[in-house]
C-alpha positions in Angstrom: 17.6 -2.1 1.9 16.5 -1.5 -1.7 12.9 -1.6 -0.5 13.6 1.2 2.0 15.4 3.3 -0.6 12.3 2.9 -2.9 10.1 4.0 0.0 12.0 7.0 1.2 13.6 8.5 -1.9 10.4 10.4 -2.9 10.1 11.7 0.7 13.7 13.0 0.6 13.1 14.7 -2.7 9.9 16.3 -1.4 11.8 17.8 1.5 14.5 19.1 -0.8 11.9 20.8 -3.0 11.1 23.3 -0.3 14.6 24.7 -0.8 14.4 25.1 -4.6 13.0 27.8 -6.8 12.3 28.3 -10.5 13.3 25.7 -13.1 15.2 23.7 -10.4 11.9 22.8 -8.8 10.6 21.0 -11.8 14.0 19.4 -12.6 14.4 18.0 -9.1 10.8 16.7 -8.9 11.0 15.0 -12.3 14.5 13.7 -11.7 13.6 12.1 -8.4 10.5 10.5 -10.0 12.5 9.1 -12.9 15.2 7.8 -10.6 12.5 6.1 -8.5 11.2 4.4 -11.6 14.7 3.3 -12.5 15.1 1.7 -9.1 11.7 0.0 -9.4 12.7 -1.4 -12.8 15.9 -2.7 -11.2 13.9 -4.2 -8.4 11.8 -6.1 -11.0 15.0 -7.7 -12.4 16.3 -8.4 -8.9 13.0 -10.0 -7.9 13.3 -12.5 -10.8 16.9 -13.3 -9.9 16.6 -13.4 -6.1 13.0 -13.8 -5.1 11.0 -11.9 -2.4 13.4 -12.5 0.4 15.9 -10.1 -1.2 13.4 -7.3 -0.4 12.5 -8.2 3.1 13.4 -5.7 5.8 12.2 -6.3 9.3 13.4 -4.0 12.2 11.9 -3.5 15.6 9.8 -0.4 15.5 8.1 -0.4 18.9 9.6 -3.6 20.5 7.5 -3.4 23.7 4.3 -3.6 21.6 5.5 -6.1 19.1 5.3 -3.6 16.2 8.0 -3.9 13.5 9.0 -1.8 10.6 8.4 -4.8 8.3 8.4 -4.1 4.5 8.9 -6.3 1.5 7.9 -7.1 -2.0 6.3 -10.1 -3.8 5.0 -10.3 -7.3 1.7 -8.6 -6.5 3.1 -5.6 -4.6 6.0 -5.3 -7.1 3.5 -4.7 -9.9 1.8 -1.9 -8.0 5.1 -0.4 -7.1 6.0 -0.4 -10.8 2.7 1.1 -11.7 3.1 3.9 -9.2 6.7 4.8 -10.1 5.8 4.6 -13.9 2.8 7.0 -13.5 4.2 9.6 -11.2 6.8 11.0 -13.6 4.1 11.2 -16.3 1.7 13.0 -13.8 4.5 15.5 -13.0 5.1 16.1 -16.7 1.3 16.7 -17.1 1.5 19.2 -14.2 4.2 21.1 -15.9 1.6 22.2 -18.5 -0.1 24.5 -16.0 1.3 27.2 -13.8 0.4 26.4 -10.1 0.8 28.8 -7.3 3.7 27.7 -5.0 4.9 25.0 -7.4 7.5 23.7 -4.9 4.8 22.8 -2.5 2.6 21.3 -5.2 5.3 19.0 -6.5 6.5 18.1 -3.0 3.0 17.0 -2.1 2.9 14.7 -5.2 6.2 13.1 -4.1 5.1 12.9 -0.5 1.9 11.1 -1.7 4.1 8.7 -3.7 5.8 7.7 -0.4 2.4 7.0 1.2 1.3 4.9 -1.8 4.4 2.9 -1.9 4.3 2.4 1.9 0.8 0.8 1.5 2.0 -1.6 -1.1 5.2 -2.7 0.7 4.0 -2.8 4.4 3.9 -6.3 6.1 2.9 -5.0 9.5 -0.7 -4.0 10.2 0.0 -0.7 12.0 2.7 0.2 9.5 0.1 -0.4 6.7 -2.4 1.8 8.5 0.2 4.5 9.0 1.0 4.7 5.3 -2.7 4.4 4.5 -3.3 7.6 6.3 -0.1 9.3 5.1 -1.3 8.9 1.5 -4.5 10.8 2.4 -2.7 14.0 3.7 -1.1 15.2 0.5 -4.1 14.5 -1.7 -6.2 16.5 0.7 -4.0 19.6 0.3 -3.6 19.1 -3.4 -7.3 19.0 -4.0 -8.2 21.6 -1.3 -5.6 24.2 -2.3 -5.5 23.9 -6.1 -9.0 22.5 -6.8 -12.1 24.1 -8.3 -14.6 26.5 -6.8 -16.3 23.8 -4.6 -13.0 22.3 -3.5 -13.3 22.9 0.2 -16.7 21.2 0.8 -15.9 18.4 -1.6 -12.4 17.7 -0.2 -13.8 17.7 3.3 -16.4 15.1 2.3 -13.7 12.9 0.8 -11.5 13.3 3.9 -14.3 12.3 6.2 -15.3 9.3 4.2 -11.7 8.1 4.1 -10.9 8.7 7.8 -14.1 7.1 9.1 -13.5 4.0 6.9 -9.9 3.9 8.1 -10.9 4.0 11.7 -13.1 1.0 11.2 -10.1 -0.8 9.7 -7.9 0.3 12.6 -10.4 -1.2 15.1 -10.4 -4.5 13.2 -6.6 -4.5 13.2 -6.5 -3.8 17.0 -8.8 -6.8 17.6 -6.7 -9.1 15.4 -3.5 -7.8 17.2 -5.0 -8.8 20.5 -5.7 -12.3 19.3 -2.1 -13.0 18.3 0.6 -14.6 20.4 4.1 -13.4 21.1 6.0 -12.0 18.1 9.1 -13.9 17.0 12.2 -12.8 18.8 10.2 -10.3 20.8 9.2 -9.9 24.5 5.9 -8.4 23.4 2.7 -10.3 24.1 1.3 -9.7 20.7 2.3 -9.2 17.1 0.9 -7.0 14.2 2.8 -8.9 11.5 0.8 -9.9 8.5 2.0 -13.5 8.9 0.7 -13.6 12.5 -2.7 -12.4 11.3 -2.7 -15.1 8.6 -2.1 -17.7 11.3 -5.1 -16.8 13.5 -7.9 -19.2 13.9 -11.0 -17.1 14.3 -14.6 -18.2 14.7 -17.1 -17.7 11.9 -18.9 -15.0 14.0 -15.7 -13.1 14.6 -14.8 -13.2 11.0 -18.2 -12.0 10.0 -18.1 -8.6 11.7 -14.3 -8.3 11.3 -15.0 -8.5 7.5 -17.0 -5.3 7.5 -14.7 -3.4 9.8 -11.7 -4.0 7.5 -13.6 -3.9 4.3 -15.1 -0.5 5.1 -11.8 1.3 4.4 -11.2 -0.6 1.2 -14.8 -0.1 -0.1 -14.5 3.6 0.3 -11.1 3.8 -1.4 -12.0 1.7 -4.4 -14.9 2.8 -4.3 -17.7 0.2 -4.2 -21.3 1.2 -4.5 -22.8 2.8 -2.2 -19.5 4.1 -0.7 -18.8 6.0 -3.9 -20.6 9.3 -3.4 -17.3 11.2 -2.7 -15.7 10.1 -6.0 -17.3 12.0 -8.9 -17.2 15.4 -7.2 -13.6 14.9 -6.0 -12.3 13.7 -9.4 -14.1 16.7 -11.1 -13.0 19.5 -8.7 -9.4 18.4 -8.1 -6.6 19.7 -10.3 -5.7 17.3 -13.1 -2.6 15.8 -11.5 -4.5 15.1 -8.2 -7.3 13.4 -10.2 -4.7 11.3 -12.0 -3.2 10.3 -8.6 -6.6 9.5 -7.2 -7.9 7.5 -10.1 -4.7 6.0 -11.5 -3.0 4.8 -8.2 -4.9 5.6 -5.0 -8.0 3.6 -5.7 -5.7 0.5 -6.3 -5.0 0.7 -2.6 -8.5 -0.6 -2.0 -8.2 -3.5 -4.4 -4.8 -4.4 -3.2 -5.8 -4.2 0.5 -8.8 -6.5 -0.2 -6.5 -9.1 -1.7 -3.7 -8.8 0.8 -5.3 -8.0 4.1 -9.0 -9.1 3.9 -9.5 -12.3 1.9 -6.7 -14.4 3.6 -7.4 -13.1 7.2 -11.2 -13.5 7.3 -11.9 -16.3 4.7 -15.1 -17.3 6.5 -16.3 -13.7 6.6 -15.5 -13.4 2.9 -17.4 -16.6 2.2 -20.4 -15.2 4.1 -20.5 -11.7 2.7 -18.8 -12.1 -0.7 -22.1 -12.6 -2.6 -23.4 -9.3 -1.2 -20.2 -7.5 -2.2 -20.5 -8.9 -5.7 -24.1 -7.7 -6.0 -23.0 -4.2 -4.8 -20.2 -4.3 -7.3 -22.5 -5.2 -10.2 -24.9 -2.5 -9.1 -22.0 -0.1 -9.3 -21.1 -1.3 -12.8 -24.6 -0.6 -14.1 -25.1 2.6 -12.0 -21.8 4.1 -13.0 -22.4 3.4 -16.7 -26.0 4.7 -16.8 -24.9 8.0 -15.0 -21.9 8.3 -17.4 -24.3 8.2 -20.4 -26.1 11.3 -19.0 -23.0 13.4 -18.3 -22.1 16.5 -20.2 -18.9 17.3 -18.3 -15.9 15.5 -19.7 -14.1 14.9 -16.4 -17.3 13.8 -14.7 -18.0 11.3 -17.4 -14.6 9.8 -17.0 -15.1 9.7 -13.2 -18.3 7.6 -13.6 -16.7 5.4 -16.2 -14.0 4.7 -13.6 -16.6 3.8 -11.0 -18.2 1.3 -13.4 -14.9 -0.4 -14.3 -13.8 -0.6 -10.6 -17.0 -2.4 -9.9 -16.0 -5.2 -12.2 -12.6 -5.4 -10.4 -14.4 -5.8 -7.1 -16.7 -8.5 -8.5 -13.7 -10.4 -9.9 -11.8 -10.3 -6.6 -14.7 -11.7 -4.7 -15.3 -14.4 -7.2 -12.4 -16.1 -5.4 -11.1 -17.7 -8.6 -7.6 -17.7 -10.0 -8.7 -16.1 -13.2 -10.7 -13.4 -11.3 -7.9 -12.4 -9.1 -5.4 -12.4 -11.9 -7.8 -10.3 -13.9 -8.0 -7.8 -11.1 -4.2 -7.6 -11.1 -3.9 -6.9 -14.8 -6.9 -4.6 -14.8 -5.4 -2.5 -12.0 -2.5 -1.9 -14.3 -4.6 -1.3 -17.4 -7.1 0.9 -15.6 -4.3 3.0 -14.1 -2.8 3.6 -17.5 -6.2 4.2 -19.2 -7.7 6.6 -16.7 -4.5 8.7 -16.4 -4.5 9.0 -20.2 -8.1 9.9 -20.4 -7.9 12.6 -17.7 -4.8 14.0 -19.4 -6.6 14.3 -22.7 -9.5 16.0 -20.9 -7.1 18.5 -19.3 -5.4 19.1 -22.6 -8.8 19.9 -24.2 -9.7 22.2 -21.3 -6.4 24.1 -21.6 -7.0 24.7 -25.3 -10.7 25.6 -25.2 -11.4 26.7 -21.6 -14.3 24.3 -21.2 -15.0 20.6 -20.4 -18.7 20.9 -21.5 -19.2 18.3 -24.2 -22.0 20.1 -26.2 -19.7 23.2 -26.6 -17.0 21.0 -28.4 -17.0 19.3 -31.7 -15.2 19.2 -35.0 -11.8 19.3 -33.4 -10.1 16.3 -35.1 -9.2 18.1 -38.4 -6.7 20.3 -36.7 -5.7 17.8 -34.0 -5.0 14.5 -35.8 -2.3 13.3 -33.3 -4.5 14.2 -30.3 -7.4 12.4 -31.9 -5.4 9.2 -32.4 -4.0 9.2 -28.9 -7.4 9.9 -27.4 -9.0 7.1 -29.5 -6.3 4.6 -28.4 -6.9 5.3 -24.7 -10.6 5.3 -25.2 -10.6 1.9 -27.0 -8.5 0.3 -24.3 -11.1 1.6 -21.8 -13.8 0.0 -23.9 -11.7 -3.3 -23.8 -10.8 -3.6 -27.5 -8.8 -6.8 -28.2 -5.0 -6.3 -28.3 -5.2 -3.6 -25.6 -4.6 -4.0 -21.9 -8.3 -3.2 -21.1 -9.4 -6.3 -23.0 -7.1 -8.7 -21.2 -8.2 -7.4 -17.7 -11.9 -7.4 -18.4 -11.8 -10.8 -20.2 -10.2 -12.4 -17.2 -12.5 -10.6 -14.7 -15.6 -11.6 -16.6 -14.3 -15.2 -16.8 -13.9 -15.2 -13.0 -17.3 -13.7 -12.3 -18.9 -16.2 -14.8 -17.2 -19.1 -13.0 -18.7 -17.8 -9.8 -22.2 -17.4 -11.3 -23.2 -17.3 -14.9 -26.0 -14.7 -14.4 -23.6 -12.4 -12.5 -21.1 -12.8 -15.3 -23.7 -11.9 -17.9 -24.9 -8.8 -16.1 -21.3 -7.7 -15.3 -20.5 -8.1 -19.0 -22.8 -5.2 -19.8 -20.0 -2.9 -18.7 -18.3 -3.4 -22.1 -21.5 -2.5 -24.0 -22.3 0.5 -21.9 -18.8 1.8 -22.0 -18.8 1.6 -25.8 -22.0 3.6 -25.8 -21.0 6.5 -23.6 -17.3 6.7 -24.6 -17.7 6.4 -28.4 -20.6 8.9 -28.3 -18.5 11.3 -26.3 -15.6 10.9 -28.8 -18.0 11.5 -31.7 -19.4 14.7 -30.1 -16.0 16.1 -29.0 -13.6 15.3 -31.8 -16.0 14.8 -34.7 -19.6 16.1 -35.0 -20.5 19.6 -36.1 -17.8 22.3 -36.0 -17.6 24.4 -32.8 -16.1 27.8 -32.1 -12.8 26.0 -31.4 -12.6 24.0 -34.6 -10.3 26.5 -36.4 -8.3 27.7 -33.5 -7.4 24.6 -31.5 -3.8 23.3 -31.7 -2.5 19.7 -31.8 -0.4 18.0 -29.1 3.0 19.4 -28.4 6.2 17.3 -28.0 5.9 17.6 -24.2 2.4 16.2 -24.2 3.5 13.3 -26.4 6.1 12.5 -23.7 3.1 11.8 -21.4 0.8 10.0 -23.8 3.5 8.0 -25.7 4.6 5.8 -22.8 0.9 5.3 -21.8 0.0 4.1 -25.3 3.1 1.8 -25.4 2.0 0.2 -22.1 -1.6 -0.2 -23.4 -0.3 -2.4 -26.2 2.3 -4.1 -24.1 -0.4 -5.2 -21.6 -2.6 -6.3 -24.5 0.0 -8.2 -26.5 2.2 -9.6 -23.7 0.1 -9.8 -20.6 2.1 -12.8 -19.3 5.0 -10.4 -18.6 2.9 -9.2 -15.6 0.7 -12.2 -14.9 3.7 -14.5 -14.2 4.9 -12.1 -11.6 1.6 -12.0 -9.7 0.6 -15.7 -10.1 2.5 -17.1 -7.1 1.1 -14.4 -4.8 -2.5 -15.0 -6.1 -2.1 -18.7 -5.7 -0.9 -18.2 -2.1 -3.8 -15.9 -1.3 -6.4 -18.4 -2.7 -4.7 -21.2 -0.7 -5.1 -19.1 2.5 -8.7 -18.4 1.7 -9.4 -22.1 1.2 -8.0 -23.1 4.6 
């Protein structure tokens, strides 16, 4: 029951927002998001006390077809639920810094998207997973399309088409898998869409080969993996800051999570056949994203390409099929979510103060913004993978997994740390240090409300870096189970 409350509380709050006005709109949105985080924190304690069965909820959805409303939590999905519920209140606080037309609709869409994201992480039925996968797309489409930049319509349509086409390939793969199953437990239906039923299938190598690409298409677009990435930089740049934070901080984790939960264990032979190619594509993405980031002059666009580069390392770590690689992907999903939300928040704070994101127009800001400079530097150094930060733990484990797979692949993937130091430190030097700009004497430092956003992010950066086992011990049983299924 707790899992269902976690899932539908944001949706109920989103509906109520349409009947509120003024200050009550913000209060209700933030209150619901904070309550949701409180429930997720309680779930984490309950999980340690009672295990995953405490969260299992399985009701007949369409009995004649063998489709169930089957949701639950294990250590892997719990961590992503915690990440989602932790970031959404901060994203809402960040949104309060700007005045959006029709704020009730804006905040309702953010909470509606939270329901879609949580649904993806807790679904244990294939068609329920697909349902929430598509539900998560609807609010971000309207957030980006209605409140985005000048090119928002064309760019949002491109993002929508990429995602929908990839999702349809995944749906086709799920339909085929569904037709290969036997009767569902306690059901008169001929087939089952339950995740456990898919895990139990014995498919030939040729079936798994083409099923791999059908299912992976949706995950590759969402992560994104090179060359399925072309929607990402434009969408991140043109979307309003809260939508960009949702996309980069949480939504791309759907692809990594889906790969681990729904791809590797179901088609292990397909993964074995095509995993090397995916690692090559991921490493190309690492280098490509970093090289393009070095050339960027728009602050948001630079962060977008930086995200592409770091996600490539996550993809390579997952397909290394090593314990350390998958655990690295788990911790890096958390660290990347925190880092990228913090970086985009700082970029938005600078744009609100100066009216520009163009790096050459900025400079000499740090003398009047010491608190902003320190917060910016902490988020940046975690992104660069400085020791004692969450970014270091994630990238160290990921590189270890890729190196175990292939030493040359690990060496090339390791260039991401060098490249990110080049473009991020140079960006910080030009924006915050460097010669004085026209904004050097007029810019103001962070306000108390802005520190409420960055403070928890910085705290989690160091928690992940100093005490990573807090999170790794939760995900370890799920990762072990996934690798055991892959090694069948």
